[in-house]
C-alpha positions in Angstrom: 3.3 -24.0 1.3 3.5 -22.0 4.8 7.1 -21.1 4.1 6.2 -19.4 0.7 3.3 -17.6 2.3 5.4 -16.3 4.8 8.0 -15.1 2.3 5.3 -13.2 0.5 3.7 -11.9 3.7 7.3 -10.3 4.6 7.4 -9.0 1.1 4.0 -7.6 1.4 5.4 -5.8 4.7 8.5 -4.4 3.0 6.0 -3.0 0.4 3.9 -1.3 3.0 6.8 -0.1 4.9 8.2 1.4 1.7 5.0 3.5 1.2 4.4 4.4 4.4 8.2 5.3 5.1 8.0 7.3 2.0 5.0 9.3 3.2 6.5 9.8 6.7 9.4 11.6 5.3 7.8 13.8 3.4 5.7 15.1 6.2 7.5 18.1 7.1 7.8 19.1 3.4 3.7 18.7 3.0 3.5 21.2 5.6 5.7 23.3 3.6 3.8 22.5 0.4 6.7 21.0 -1.4 5.9 17.1 -0.8 6.1 14.9 -3.9 5.3 11.1 -4.2 8.8 9.4 -4.2 9.7 6.4 -6.6 10.0 4.1 -3.3 6.2 5.2 -2.7 5.2 4.0 -6.2 7.6 0.9 -5.9 6.1 0.1 -2.3 2.7 0.2 -3.8 3.2 -2.0 -6.7 4.9 -4.5 -4.4 1.9 -4.5 -2.3 -0.3 -5.2 -5.2 1.9 -8.1 -6.6 2.2 -9.7 -3.1 -1.2 -9.1 -2.2 -2.7 -11.0 -5.3 0.1 -13.6 -4.8 -1.2 -14.2 -1.1 -4.8 -14.5 -1.9 -4.0 -17.4 -4.6 -1.6 -19.2 -2.3 -3.9 -19.0 0.6 -6.7 -20.4 -1.6 -4.4 -23.0 -3.1 -3.4 -23.9 0.7 -7.6 -24.4 1.0 -7.3 -21.6 3.9 -10.4 -19.4 3.8 -10.0 -15.9 2.2 -12.4 -12.9 3.4 -12.9 -11.8 -0.1 -15.0 -8.7 1.1 -11.8 -7.5 3.2 -9.8 -8.4 0.2 -11.7 -6.3 -2.1 -11.9 -3.4 0.3 -8.0 -3.3 0.6 -7.7 -3.9 -3.1 -9.9 -0.9 -3.7 -8.0 1.4 -1.5 -4.6 0.4 -3.1 -6.0 1.0 -6.4 -6.9 4.4 -5.6 -3.4 4.7 -3.7 -1.6 3.5 -7.0 -3.6 5.9 -9.3 -2.5 9.0 -7.1 1.1 8.0 -6.9 1.4 7.0 -10.5 -0.5 10.1 -11.9 1.5 12.7 -9.7 4.7 10.6 -9.5 6.7 13.2 -12.0 5.3 16.4 -10.5 7.8 18.6 -8.4 5.1 19.0 -5.8 2.0 17.2 -4.9 -1.0 19.3 -3.3 -1.5 18.5 0.4 -5.0 16.8 -0.3 -3.7 14.3 -2.6 -0.8 13.4 -0.5 -2.8 13.3 2.8 -5.2 11.1 1.2 -2.5 8.4 0.1 -1.2 8.7 3.7 -4.7 8.4 5.3 -5.6 5.5 2.8 -2.3 3.7 3.6 -3.1 3.8 7.4 -6.7 2.6 6.7 -5.2 -0.4 4.7 -2.9 -1.2 7.7 -5.8 -1.1 10.1 -8.0 -3.3 7.9 -5.6 -6.0 7.7 -4.7 -6.0 11.2 -8.0 -5.2 13.2 -10.6 -6.8 10.8 -10.5 -10.3 11.6 
């Protein structure tokens, strides 16, 4: 079970890397007002959602404790990220506020995952 959990953790990290990497590569364009949500950002967020749900289920099946408040907050942030990216995915440009919100919420999600013990 530990190997399976570690595989899903790795996939979860790949998802967050895709989402954050897509944001970071568009930072310069955001300054010019030409940023857009890339397909990698949408796919990264969806990967995070699927692997996160799988991780909760696997950890509970392995009789490990799961902090449901922490998971709920992370899920709420991810749903907002997904909503913003999904709705604006076909727009040529995205306003700075929405784009910065996705970056900030992604960073908050990372800090909640790593700092909240």
